[in-house]
Short mmCIF file of the C-alpha atoms (twelve columns), coordinates in Angstrom:
data_MODEL
# 
_entry.id   MODEL 
# 
loop_
_atom_site.group_PDB 
_atom_site.id 
_atom_site.type_symbol 
_atom_site.label_atom_id 
_atom_site.label_alt_id 
_atom_site.label_comp_id 
_atom_site.label_asym_id 
_atom_site.label_seq_id 
_atom_site.Cartn_x 
_atom_site.Cartn_y 
_atom_site.Cartn_z 
_atom_site.pdbx_PDB_model_num 
ATOM 1   C CA . MET A 1   20.932   -7.193  -30.621 1 
ATOM 2   C CA . SER A 2   19.965   -8.771  -33.288 1 
ATOM 3   C CA . ASN A 3   16.468   -7.541  -35.332 1 
ATOM 4   C CA . THR A 4   15.297   -11.190 -36.110 1 
ATOM 5   C CA . ARG A 5   11.801   -11.307 -34.642 1 
ATOM 6   C CA . GLU A 6   9.430    -14.562 -34.760 1 
ATOM 7   C CA . GLN A 7   6.338    -14.619 -37.463 1 
ATOM 8   C CA . VAL A 8   3.757    -14.013 -35.097 1 
ATOM 9   C CA . PHE A 9   0.112    -12.281 -36.087 1 
ATOM 10  C CA . PRO A 10  0.212    -9.216  -33.849 1 
ATOM 11  C CA . THR A 11  -2.795   -9.922  -31.048 1 
ATOM 12  C CA . ARG A 12  -3.094   -9.259  -27.598 1 
ATOM 13  C CA . MET A 13  -3.378   -12.888 -26.970 1 
ATOM 14  C CA . THR A 14  0.505    -13.619 -28.527 1 
ATOM 15  C CA . LEU A 15  1.638    -10.576 -26.663 1 
ATOM 16  C CA . THR A 16  0.575    -12.239 -23.457 1 
ATOM 17  C CA . THR A 17  1.817    -15.753 -24.886 1 
ATOM 18  C CA . MET A 18  5.144    -13.917 -26.144 1 
ATOM 19  C CA . LYS A 19  5.775    -12.142 -22.558 1 
ATOM 20  C CA . ILE A 20  4.756    -15.948 -20.637 1 
ATOM 21  C CA . LYS A 21  8.069    -17.138 -22.948 1 
ATOM 22  C CA . LEU A 22  10.521   -14.147 -22.466 1 
ATOM 23  C CA . LYS A 23  9.770    -14.664 -18.462 1 
ATOM 24  C CA . GLY A 24  10.504   -18.164 -18.945 1 
ATOM 25  C CA . ALA A 25  13.501   -17.525 -21.217 1 
ATOM 26  C CA . GLN A 26  14.781   -14.997 -18.663 1 
ATOM 27  C CA . GLN A 27  13.904   -17.610 -15.504 1 
ATOM 28  C CA . GLY A 28  15.845   -20.304 -17.457 1 
ATOM 29  C CA . HIS A 29  18.124   -17.661 -18.189 1 
ATOM 30  C CA . SER A 30  18.697   -17.344 -14.122 1 
ATOM 31  C CA . LEU A 31  18.579   -20.999 -13.872 1 
ATOM 32  C CA . LEU A 32  21.080   -22.363 -16.232 1 
ATOM 33  C CA . LYS A 33  23.764   -19.784 -15.324 1 
ATOM 34  C CA . ARG A 34  23.646   -20.555 -12.007 1 
ATOM 35  C CA . LYS A 35  24.008   -24.277 -12.918 1 
ATOM 36  C CA . SER A 36  26.984   -23.259 -14.924 1 
ATOM 37  C CA . GLU A 37  28.624   -21.492 -11.902 1 
ATOM 38  C CA . ALA A 38  28.574   -24.158 -9.764  1 
ATOM 39  C CA . LEU A 39  29.020   -26.762 -12.124 1 
ATOM 40  C CA . THR A 40  32.816   -24.945 -13.103 1 
ATOM 41  C CA . LYS A 41  32.939   -24.224 -9.080  1 
ATOM 42  C CA . LYS A 42  32.378   -28.473 -8.885  1 
ATOM 43  C CA . PHE A 43  34.565   -28.403 -11.973 1 
ATOM 44  C CA . ARG A 44  37.339   -26.166 -10.399 1 
ATOM 45  C CA . GLU A 45  37.827   -28.775 -7.531  1 
ATOM 46  C CA . ILE A 46  37.748   -31.656 -9.358  1 
ATOM 47  C CA . LEU A 47  41.178   -29.948 -10.814 1 
ATOM 48  C CA . LYS A 48  42.749   -28.542 -8.315  1 
ATOM 49  C CA . LYS A 49  42.249   -32.761 -6.875  1 
ATOM 50  C CA . ILE A 50  43.573   -34.327 -10.150 1 
ATOM 51  C CA . GLN A 51  46.421   -32.139 -10.001 1 
ATOM 52  C CA . LEU A 52  47.448   -32.979 -6.174  1 
ATOM 53  C CA . ALA A 53  46.723   -36.844 -7.053  1 
ATOM 54  C CA . LYS A 54  48.522   -36.469 -10.302 1 
ATOM 55  C CA . LEU A 55  51.066   -35.340 -7.534  1 
ATOM 56  C CA . GLN A 56  51.086   -37.499 -5.253  1 
ATOM 57  C CA . CYS A 57  50.049   -40.450 -7.625  1 
ATOM 58  C CA . GLY A 58  54.374   -39.897 -9.183  1 
ATOM 59  C CA . LYS A 59  55.557   -39.427 -5.469  1 
ATOM 60  C CA . LEU A 60  54.232   -42.692 -4.472  1 
ATOM 61  C CA . MET A 61  55.375   -44.386 -8.336  1 
ATOM 62  C CA . SER A 62  58.961   -42.706 -7.802  1 
ATOM 63  C CA . LEU A 63  59.144   -43.999 -4.072  1 
ATOM 64  C CA . ALA A 64  57.364   -47.505 -5.430  1 
ATOM 65  C CA . PHE A 65  59.781   -48.029 -7.984  1 
ATOM 66  C CA . PHE A 66  62.744   -47.073 -5.197  1 
ATOM 67  C CA . THR A 67  61.034   -49.718 -3.103  1 
ATOM 68  C CA . MET A 68  61.036   -52.509 -5.892  1 
ATOM 69  C CA . THR A 69  64.719   -52.033 -6.867  1 
ATOM 70  C CA . GLU A 70  65.585   -52.472 -2.848  1 
ATOM 71  C CA . LEU A 71  63.676   -55.439 -2.866  1 
ATOM 72  C CA . ASN A 72  64.947   -57.028 -5.790  1 
ATOM 73  C CA . GLN A 73  68.683   -56.241 -4.322  1 
ATOM 74  C CA . ALA A 74  67.586   -57.565 -1.422  1 
ATOM 75  C CA . ASN A 75  66.428   -60.941 -2.585  1 
ATOM 76  C CA . GLY A 76  69.689   -60.744 -4.975  1 
ATOM 77  C CA . ILE A 77  66.758   -61.328 -8.261  1 
ATOM 78  C CA . SER A 78  68.219   -59.577 -11.241 1 
ATOM 79  C CA . ASN A 79  64.873   -60.484 -13.388 1 
ATOM 80  C CA . GLN A 80  62.123   -59.648 -12.281 1 
ATOM 81  C CA . ASP A 81  59.755   -61.775 -13.821 1 
ATOM 82  C CA . LEU A 82  59.990   -64.851 -11.092 1 
ATOM 83  C CA . LEU A 83  59.067   -62.329 -8.813  1 
ATOM 84  C CA . TYR A 84  55.680   -61.263 -10.529 1 
ATOM 85  C CA . LEU A 85  55.085   -64.704 -11.185 1 
ATOM 86  C CA . ASN A 86  55.140   -65.566 -7.615  1 
ATOM 87  C CA . ILE A 87  52.822   -62.067 -6.941  1 
ATOM 88  C CA . LEU A 88  50.956   -63.321 -9.763  1 
ATOM 89  C CA . ASN A 89  50.624   -66.695 -8.440  1 
ATOM 90  C CA . ASN A 90  49.526   -65.736 -5.035  1 
ATOM 91  C CA . VAL A 91  47.038   -63.596 -6.321  1 
ATOM 92  C CA . THR A 92  45.034   -65.674 -8.742  1 
ATOM 93  C CA . SER A 93  44.765   -68.515 -6.094  1 
ATOM 94  C CA . SER A 94  43.123   -66.854 -3.695  1 
ATOM 95  C CA . LYS A 95  40.235   -64.490 -2.948  1 
ATOM 96  C CA . PRO A 96  40.951   -60.289 -4.102  1 
ATOM 97  C CA . ARG A 97  41.963   -58.373 -1.393  1 
ATOM 98  C CA . VAL A 98  40.686   -55.407 -3.107  1 
ATOM 99  C CA . SER A 99  37.361   -53.930 -3.837  1 
ATOM 100 C CA . ILE A 100 36.250   -51.235 -6.178  1 
ATOM 101 C CA . ASN A 101 32.457   -49.797 -4.742  1 
ATOM 102 C CA . ALA A 102 31.299   -47.044 -7.266  1 
ATOM 103 C CA . LYS A 103 28.398   -44.518 -6.434  1 
ATOM 104 C CA . VAL A 104 26.911   -41.263 -7.712  1 
ATOM 105 C CA . GLU A 105 27.168   -37.953 -6.721  1 
ATOM 106 C CA . ASN A 106 24.053   -35.067 -7.878  1 
ATOM 107 C CA . VAL A 107 25.553   -31.669 -8.490  1 
ATOM 108 C CA . SER A 108 23.124   -29.344 -10.014 1 
ATOM 109 C CA . GLY A 109 21.416   -32.057 -12.339 1 
ATOM 110 C CA . VAL A 110 24.270   -33.946 -13.390 1 
ATOM 111 C CA . PHE A 111 25.563   -37.456 -11.987 1 
ATOM 112 C CA . LEU A 112 28.773   -37.850 -11.651 1 
ATOM 113 C CA . PRO A 113 30.561   -41.448 -10.826 1 
ATOM 114 C CA . ILE A 114 32.919   -41.230 -7.533  1 
ATOM 115 C CA . LEU A 115 35.001   -44.700 -7.157  1 
ATOM 116 C CA . GLU A 116 36.261   -45.576 -3.921  1 
ATOM 117 C CA . SER A 117 39.198   -48.851 -2.934  1 
ATOM 118 C CA . ASN A 118 38.105   -50.688 -0.058  1 
ATOM 119 C CA . VAL A 119 41.207   -52.994 1.123   1 
ATOM 120 C CA . ASP A 120 40.512   -56.269 3.368   1 
ATOM 121 C CA . ASN A 121 43.351   -56.933 5.419   1 
ATOM 122 C CA . THR A 122 42.184   -59.942 6.385   1 
ATOM 123 C CA . ILE A 123 43.443   -61.065 2.938   1 
ATOM 124 C CA . ASN A 124 46.853   -61.507 2.774   1 
ATOM 125 C CA . ASP A 125 47.825   -62.225 -1.126  1 
ATOM 126 C CA . PHE A 126 51.823   -61.868 -0.130  1 
ATOM 127 C CA . LYS A 127 51.672   -64.157 2.638   1 
ATOM 128 C CA . LEU A 128 54.378   -66.505 1.430   1 
ATOM 129 C CA . ILE A 129 56.377   -63.497 -0.306  1 
ATOM 130 C CA . GLY A 130 59.586   -62.642 1.768   1 
ATOM 131 C CA . LEU A 131 59.416   -66.134 4.468   1 
ATOM 132 C CA . GLY A 132 63.573   -66.086 3.757   1 
ATOM 133 C CA . LYS A 133 64.615   -62.913 4.035   1 
ATOM 134 C CA . SER A 134 63.656   -59.288 3.083   1 
ATOM 135 C CA . SER A 135 60.006   -59.004 4.859   1 
ATOM 136 C CA . ASN A 136 60.265   -55.636 5.661   1 
ATOM 137 C CA . GLN A 137 61.076   -54.099 1.852   1 
ATOM 138 C CA . VAL A 138 58.076   -56.429 1.016   1 
ATOM 139 C CA . ASN A 139 55.982   -55.101 3.208   1 
ATOM 140 C CA . LYS A 140 56.497   -51.795 2.482   1 
ATOM 141 C CA . CYS A 141 56.571   -52.572 -1.069  1 
ATOM 142 C CA . ILE A 142 52.780   -53.598 -0.392  1 
ATOM 143 C CA . GLU A 143 51.893   -50.830 1.461   1 
ATOM 144 C CA . ILE A 144 52.954   -48.001 -1.342  1 
ATOM 145 C CA . TYR A 145 51.401   -50.247 -4.358  1 
ATOM 146 C CA . SER A 146 48.412   -50.455 -1.894  1 
ATOM 147 C CA . LYS A 147 48.653   -46.386 -1.940  1 
ATOM 148 C CA . ILE A 148 48.837   -46.302 -5.707  1 
ATOM 149 C CA . LEU A 149 45.763   -48.431 -6.717  1 
ATOM 150 C CA . GLU A 150 43.696   -46.078 -4.174  1 
ATOM 151 C CA . THR A 151 45.701   -43.480 -5.481  1 
ATOM 152 C CA . LEU A 152 44.789   -44.478 -8.807  1 
ATOM 153 C CA . VAL A 153 40.922   -45.283 -8.150  1 
ATOM 154 C CA . GLU A 154 40.257   -41.939 -6.980  1 
ATOM 155 C CA . LEU A 155 42.203   -40.269 -10.129 1 
ATOM 156 C CA . ALA A 156 40.110   -42.435 -12.346 1 
ATOM 157 C CA . SER A 157 36.901   -41.364 -10.390 1 
ATOM 158 C CA . LEU A 158 38.258   -37.512 -10.711 1 
ATOM 159 C CA . GLN A 159 39.176   -37.895 -14.170 1 
ATOM 160 C CA . THR A 160 35.819   -39.265 -15.669 1 
ATOM 161 C CA . GLY A 161 33.769   -36.399 -13.546 1 
ATOM 162 C CA . PHE A 162 36.105   -33.671 -15.013 1 
ATOM 163 C CA . ILE A 163 35.499   -35.385 -18.538 1 
ATOM 164 C CA . THR A 164 31.973   -35.421 -17.426 1 
ATOM 165 C CA . LEU A 165 31.720   -31.664 -15.695 1 
ATOM 166 C CA . ASP A 166 34.043   -30.149 -18.681 1 
ATOM 167 C CA . ASP A 167 30.758   -31.997 -21.506 1 
ATOM 168 C CA . VAL A 168 27.623   -30.785 -19.735 1 
ATOM 169 C CA . ILE A 169 29.236   -27.375 -18.443 1 
ATOM 170 C CA . LYS A 170 29.826   -26.752 -22.353 1 
ATOM 171 C CA . ILE A 171 26.302   -27.824 -23.143 1 
ATOM 172 C CA . THR A 172 25.179   -25.524 -20.357 1 
ATOM 173 C CA . ASN A 173 27.543   -22.404 -21.603 1 
ATOM 174 C CA . ARG A 174 26.053   -22.713 -25.232 1 
ATOM 175 C CA . ARG A 175 22.278   -23.107 -24.185 1 
ATOM 176 C CA . VAL A 176 23.251   -19.878 -21.742 1 
ATOM 177 C CA . ASN A 177 24.336   -18.338 -25.016 1 
ATOM 178 C CA . ALA A 178 21.900   -19.036 -27.048 1 
ATOM 179 C CA . ILE A 179 19.179   -18.268 -24.829 1 
ATOM 180 C CA . GLU A 180 20.483   -14.920 -23.517 1 
ATOM 181 C CA . HIS A 181 21.999   -13.371 -27.156 1 
ATOM 182 C CA . VAL A 182 19.107   -15.753 -29.525 1 
ATOM 183 C CA . ILE A 183 16.326   -16.406 -27.776 1 
ATOM 184 C CA . ILE A 184 15.773   -13.300 -25.330 1 
ATOM 185 C CA . PRO A 185 16.723   -10.656 -28.337 1 
ATOM 186 C CA . ARG A 186 14.208   -12.253 -30.178 1 
ATOM 187 C CA . THR A 187 11.199   -12.504 -28.071 1 
ATOM 188 C CA . GLU A 188 12.035   -8.863  -26.993 1 
ATOM 189 C CA . ASN A 189 11.792   -7.538  -30.449 1 
ATOM 190 C CA . THR A 190 8.672    -9.551  -31.212 1 
ATOM 191 C CA . ILE A 191 7.080    -8.294  -28.132 1 
ATOM 192 C CA . SER A 192 8.166    -4.747  -29.707 1 
ATOM 193 C CA . TYR A 193 6.684    -5.259  -33.080 1 
ATOM 194 C CA . ILE A 194 3.471    -6.403  -31.310 1 
ATOM 195 C CA . ASN A 195 3.478    -3.451  -29.426 1 
ATOM 196 C CA . SER A 196 4.117    -1.685  -32.210 1 
ATOM 197 C CA . GLU A 197 1.732    -2.828  -34.200 1 
ATOM 198 C CA . LEU A 198 -0.966   -2.502  -31.549 1 
ATOM 199 C CA . ASP A 199 -0.219   0.500   -30.498 1 
ATOM 200 C CA . GLU A 200 -1.025   1.312   -35.234 1 
ATOM 201 C CA . LEU A 201 -4.300   -0.139  -34.157 1 
ATOM 202 C CA . ASP A 202 -5.517   1.919   -31.230 1 
ATOM 203 C CA . ARG A 203 -4.516   5.289   -33.156 1 
ATOM 204 C CA . GLU A 204 -6.724   3.287   -36.226 1 
ATOM 205 C CA . GLU A 205 -9.241   2.699   -33.800 1 
ATOM 206 C CA . PHE A 206 -8.942   6.075   -32.215 1 
ATOM 207 C CA . TYR A 207 -9.019   7.835   -35.312 1 
ATOM 208 C CA . ARG A 208 -12.420  5.637   -36.986 1 
ATOM 209 C CA . LEU A 209 -13.610  6.827   -33.484 1 
ATOM 210 C CA . LYS A 210 -13.465  9.670   -33.949 1 
ATOM 211 C CA . LYS A 211 -14.541  10.109  -37.072 1 
ATOM 212 C CA . VAL A 212 -17.458  7.996   -36.337 1 
ATOM 213 C CA . GLN A 213 -17.669  10.534  -32.668 1 
ATOM 214 C CA . GLU A 214 -17.670  13.731  -35.324 1 
ATOM 215 C CA . LYS A 215 -20.370  12.387  -38.095 1 
ATOM 216 C CA . LYS A 216 -22.383  11.634  -34.683 1 
ATOM 217 C CA . GLN A 217 -22.342  15.167  -33.560 1 
ATOM 218 C CA . ILE A 218 -23.137  16.318  -36.917 1 
ATOM 219 C CA . LYS A 219 -25.819  14.087  -37.031 1 
ATOM 220 C CA . GLU A 220 -26.980  15.279  -34.162 1 
ATOM 221 C CA . GLN A 221 -26.283  18.926  -34.550 1 
ATOM 222 C CA . GLN A 222 -28.890  18.160  -37.633 1 
ATOM 223 C CA . GLN A 223 -31.745  16.630  -36.231 1 
ATOM 224 C CA . MET A 224 -31.203  18.986  -33.058 1 
ATOM 225 C CA . LEU A 225 -32.088  21.610  -36.253 1 
ATOM 226 C CA . LEU A 226 -34.374  19.524  -37.809 1 
ATOM 227 C CA . ASP A 227 -36.051  19.447  -34.241 1 
ATOM 228 C CA . ARG A 228 -35.750  22.988  -33.747 1 
ATOM 229 C CA . LEU A 229 -37.453  24.084  -36.690 1 
ATOM 230 C CA . GLU A 230 -40.197  21.709  -36.413 1 
ATOM 231 C CA . LYS A 231 -40.747  23.267  -32.533 1 
ATOM 232 C CA . GLU A 232 -40.885  26.766  -34.314 1 
ATOM 233 C CA . LYS A 233 -42.880  25.363  -37.251 1 
ATOM 234 C CA . LYS A 234 -45.294  24.081  -35.140 1 
ATOM 235 C CA . GLN A 235 -45.132  26.843  -32.155 1 
ATOM 236 C CA . LYS A 236 -46.043  29.264  -35.295 1 
ATOM 237 C CA . GLU A 237 -48.901  27.058  -36.159 1 
ATOM 238 C CA . LEU A 238 -50.266  26.668  -32.220 1 
ATOM 239 C CA . GLU A 239 -50.096  30.863  -31.896 1 
ATOM 240 C CA . ASP A 240 -51.404  31.112  -35.612 1 
ATOM 241 C CA . LEU A 241 -54.573  28.665  -33.869 1 
ATOM 242 C CA . ILE A 242 -54.547  30.745  -30.966 1 
ATOM 243 C CA . LYS A 243 -54.823  34.136  -33.082 1 
ATOM 244 C CA . GLN A 244 -57.330  32.418  -35.283 1 
ATOM 245 C CA . LYS A 245 -59.291  31.318  -31.959 1 
ATOM 246 C CA . GLU A 246 -58.463  35.178  -30.660 1 
ATOM 247 C CA . ALA A 247 -60.155  36.231  -33.501 1 
ATOM 248 C CA . LEU A 248 -62.977  33.579  -33.806 1 
ATOM 249 C CA . SER A 249 -63.238  34.543  -29.902 1 
ATOM 250 C CA . LEU A 250 -63.917  38.049  -30.666 1 
ATOM 251 C CA . GLU A 251 -65.845  37.560  -33.616 1 
ATOM 252 C CA . ASP A 252 -68.354  35.254  -31.623 1 
ATOM 253 C CA . ALA A 253 -68.186  38.276  -28.865 1 
ATOM 254 C CA . ALA A 254 -69.341  40.965  -31.354 1 
ATOM 255 C CA . ASP A 255 -71.704  38.829  -32.276 1 
ATOM 256 C CA . ASP A 256 -73.139  38.035  -28.876 1 
ATOM 257 C CA . GLU A 257 -72.748  42.077  -28.809 1 
ATOM 258 C CA . ALA A 258 -75.113  41.961  -31.386 1 
ATOM 259 C CA . ALA A 259 -77.514  39.076  -30.298 1 
ATOM 260 C CA . ASP A 260 -77.291  40.558  -26.858 1 
ATOM 261 C CA . GLU A 261 -78.315  44.329  -28.540 1 
ATOM 262 C CA . GLU A 262 -80.771  42.492  -30.484 1 
ATOM 263 C CA . VAL A 263 -82.462  40.968  -27.338 1 
ATOM 264 C CA . ALA A 264 -81.943  44.460  -25.753 1 
ATOM 265 C CA . ASP A 265 -83.863  46.081  -28.534 1 
ATOM 266 C CA . LYS A 266 -86.424  42.964  -28.706 1 
ATOM 267 C CA . GLU A 267 -86.877  43.643  -25.297 1 
ATOM 268 C CA . VAL A 268 -87.212  47.003  -25.076 1 
ATOM 269 C CA . ALA A 269 -89.584  46.753  -28.541 1 
ATOM 270 C CA . ASP A 270 -91.714  44.271  -26.566 1 
ATOM 271 C CA . GLU A 271 -91.783  46.291  -23.404 1 
ATOM 272 C CA . GLN A 272 -92.566  49.440  -25.498 1 
ATOM 273 C CA . VAL A 273 -95.238  47.619  -27.417 1 
ATOM 274 C CA . ALA A 274 -96.480  46.095  -24.191 1 
ATOM 275 C CA . ASP A 275 -96.793  49.288  -22.532 1 
ATOM 276 C CA . LYS A 276 -98.675  50.194  -26.062 1 
ATOM 277 C CA . GLU A 277 -101.183 47.250  -25.425 1 
ATOM 278 C CA . ALA A 278 -101.031 48.048  -21.929 1 
ATOM 279 C CA . ALA A 279 -102.052 51.890  -22.854 1 
ATOM 280 C CA . ASP A 280 -104.562 51.073  -25.311 1 
ATOM 281 C CA . GLU A 281 -106.417 48.451  -22.783 1 
ATOM 282 C CA . GLU A 282 -106.549 50.885  -20.690 1 
ATOM 283 C CA . VAL A 283 -108.024 53.576  -23.624 1 
ATOM 284 C CA . ALA A 284 -110.205 50.867  -24.439 1 
ATOM 285 C CA . ASP A 285 -111.650 49.942  -21.241 1 
ATOM 286 C CA . GLY A 286 -111.851 54.031  -20.291 1 
ATOM 287 C CA . GLN A 287 -113.761 53.963  -23.543 1 
ATOM 288 C CA . ALA A 288 -115.445 50.772  -22.663 1 
ATOM 289 C CA . ALA A 289 -116.255 52.051  -18.966 1 
ATOM 290 C CA . ASP A 290 -117.733 55.341  -20.640 1 
ATOM 291 C CA . ASP A 291 -119.646 53.052  -23.295 1 
ATOM 292 C CA . GLN A 292 -120.292 51.358  -19.694 1 
ATOM 293 C CA . GLU A 293 -122.095 54.308  -17.735 1 
ATOM 294 C CA . THR A 294 -123.993 55.866  -20.875 1 
ATOM 295 C CA . ARG A 295 -125.483 52.476  -21.536 1 
ATOM 296 C CA . ASP A 296 -126.341 52.378  -18.416 1 
ATOM 297 C CA . ILE A 297 -127.096 55.987  -18.283 1 
ATOM 298 C CA . LEU A 298 -129.161 55.318  -21.059 1 
ATOM 299 C CA . THR A 299 -130.894 52.467  -19.432 1 
ATOM 300 C CA . GLU A 300 -132.313 54.108  -16.229 1 
ATOM 301 C CA . ASP A 301 -133.208 56.893  -19.154 1 
ATOM 302 C CA . LYS A 302 -135.160 54.012  -20.775 1 
ATOM 303 C CA . ASP A 303 -136.719 53.038  -17.668 1 
ATOM 304 C CA . GLY A 304 -137.461 56.333  -16.339 1 
ATOM 305 C CA . ASP A 305 -139.326 56.483  -19.436 1 
ATOM 306 C CA . GLU A 306 -141.278 53.408  -18.788 1 
ATOM 307 C CA . ASP A 307 -142.124 54.171  -15.285 1 
ATOM 308 C CA . GLY A 308 -143.683 57.974  -16.102 1 
ATOM 309 C CA . VAL A 309 -145.974 55.632  -19.034 1 
ATOM 310 C CA . ILE A 310 -147.387 54.182  -16.946 1 
ATOM 311 C CA . PHE A 311 -147.962 56.247  -13.869 1 
# 
């Protein structure tokens, strides 16, 4: 197999085109191979017919020679020119007795000519020959030469078909060999080359994607680490804030307790002051009552004294 290939750019579109071309070449090779086989078969048949026709023509020629010799001897003519002249005069002075028809036979796309001879028995070019004597030899000679003419026409048709088929078979075989040994191997080599290049590109693409994926994973891990650190930082800040709030809450609670104690002490002091004031008021009320009572007593005493003086 040849290592040559077509100069193409390795792409998937080119690969598809090459595969279609290979399929077409294989189908064409199969069709041309069958055409060559059919033509070869017809060629052999024609060759056998040519051999038989040549044998038959040889036998008829020998028989015609002896028949013509017998006719000359029967007529007593040593020189045949006189007989030929009479025949020629009779032939040229009448209508043609033998006509040739041409047909065409199609064999696997090859047109082969077929020649057929037709004898018109109503026309007799030799009616004036043999009137005196040897009419039987003349009729026999006419019949033999008519068969020779038919055989020669058939042989000419076979020879023409033989030569035509020989040329077509050679051309077809050259095409079959060119497709089988040049086009198909070159196309297969091109497909192998494109496949290898595409595989290499796929490996490069896979390696590139792998590297990109690794970089992406590293970046994601770094981002996850940063996110975790940020989260821990926020968590720590939140815990510090909670602790600060708890400390502030404890301070507020202590302040509230102190304020409550202060309020309670103030209330106790206020109660003590109120109790003291109440006690003072009671003492003052008692003293006032005593003073009032003393004044009442004094008033009564005064009034008594005044009454004593009046009486």
